[in-house]
C-alpha positions as CSV (number, residue, x, y, z in Angstrom):
1,M,131.4,64.1,48.4
2,K,128.2,62.7,50.0
3,F,128.4,62.0,53.7
4,V,126.3,59.5,55.8
5,Q,126.0,59.4,59.5
6,I,124.9,56.1,61.0
7,I,123.4,56.2,64.5
8,G,122.9,53.0,66.4
9,F,120.5,53.0,69.3
10,E,118.1,51.0,71.4
11,T,114.6,52.1,72.3
12,E,111.2,50.7,73.4
13,R,109.6,53.9,72.2
14,L,110.1,53.8,68.5
15,D,106.7,55.2,67.6
16,E,107.4,58.4,69.7
17,M,110.8,58.7,68.0
18,R,109.3,58.4,64.5
19,Q,106.7,61.0,65.4
20,L,109.4,63.5,66.4
21,M,111.4,62.8,63.3
22,E,108.3,63.3,61.1
23,E,107.6,66.6,62.8
24,A,111.2,67.7,62.3
25,G,111.1,66.8,58.7
26,Q,107.9,68.8,58.1
27,R,109.5,71.9,59.8
28,S,112.6,71.7,57.6
29,A,110.8,70.8,54.4
30,G,111.9,73.1,51.6
31,G,115.0,74.3,53.5
32,T,118.6,73.7,52.4
33,G,121.5,72.1,54.1
34,G,119.6,69.4,55.9
35,P,119.6,65.7,55.3
36,T,118.9,64.6,51.7
37,H,117.9,61.0,52.6
38,R,117.0,59.1,55.8
39,M,116.7,55.4,56.4
40,L,115.7,53.5,59.5
41,L,116.7,49.9,60.0
42,K,115.6,47.4,62.6
43,D,118.1,44.8,63.8
44,R,116.5,41.4,63.3
45,D,118.9,39.8,65.8
46,R,118.6,42.2,68.7
47,P,115.2,43.3,69.9
48,N,114.7,47.1,70.2
49,H,118.0,47.8,68.4
50,Y,117.9,50.2,65.4
51,L,120.2,52.0,63.0
52,A,119.4,55.4,61.4
53,L,121.3,56.3,58.3
54,I,121.2,60.0,57.5
55,E,122.7,61.2,54.2
56,F,123.9,64.8,53.5
57,D,125.3,66.4,50.3
58,S,128.7,66.8,52.2
59,Y,130.4,66.5,55.5
60,D,130.3,70.3,55.8
61,E,126.5,70.4,55.3
62,A,126.2,67.7,58.0
63,M,128.3,69.7,60.4
64,R,126.3,72.9,59.8
65,N,123.1,70.9,60.4
66,S,124.6,69.4,63.6
67,D,125.4,72.9,64.9
68,A,121.9,74.2,64.3
69,P,119.9,74.8,67.5
70,E,116.9,72.8,66.2
71,T,119.1,69.8,65.7
72,G,120.4,70.0,69.3
73,R,116.8,70.2,70.6
74,L,115.8,67.2,68.5
75,A,118.8,65.2,69.6
76,E,118.0,65.9,73.2
77,Q,114.3,64.8,72.7
78,L,115.4,61.7,70.9
79,G,118.0,60.9,73.5
80,A,115.4,60.9,76.2
81,L,113.6,58.1,74.3
82,T,116.7,55.8,74.0
83,I,118.1,53.1,76.2
84,G,121.8,53.6,76.9
85,D,124.2,55.5,74.6
86,R,123.8,56.1,70.9
87,V,126.7,55.0,68.7
88,Y,127.7,57.4,65.9
89,T,129.6,56.3,62.8
90,N,130.6,59.0,60.2
91,C,131.1,57.8,56.6
92,D,132.2,59.4,53.3
93,V,130.2,57.8,50.5
94,L,132.7,56.3,48.0
95,E,130.1,54.6,45.8
96,S,126.3,54.4,45.6
97,S,124.2,52.8,42.9
98,A,120.8,51.2,42.5
99,I,120.8,47.6,41.5
100,E,118.1,46.7,39.0
């Protein structure tokens, strides 16, 4: 079952965060077990508030990724760029479809 982690956060340094994420994606390109899809959302009602949706093939893949040392380093770097605490929501994907 696909798994999505939603991370809510505030930052005034979004460009720096996006650069870190792009570099991490380049380093992990071609590998297995990492995220299969990422989406970044900006809250229209709250300035500097964002949601990152990160999809994995399964919960187990997400936990393996979470335990990887590179992921810990990236989380630490990203955390230094946020304001306050990040809020994590872990979701099993029950249904997903494109609407045409």
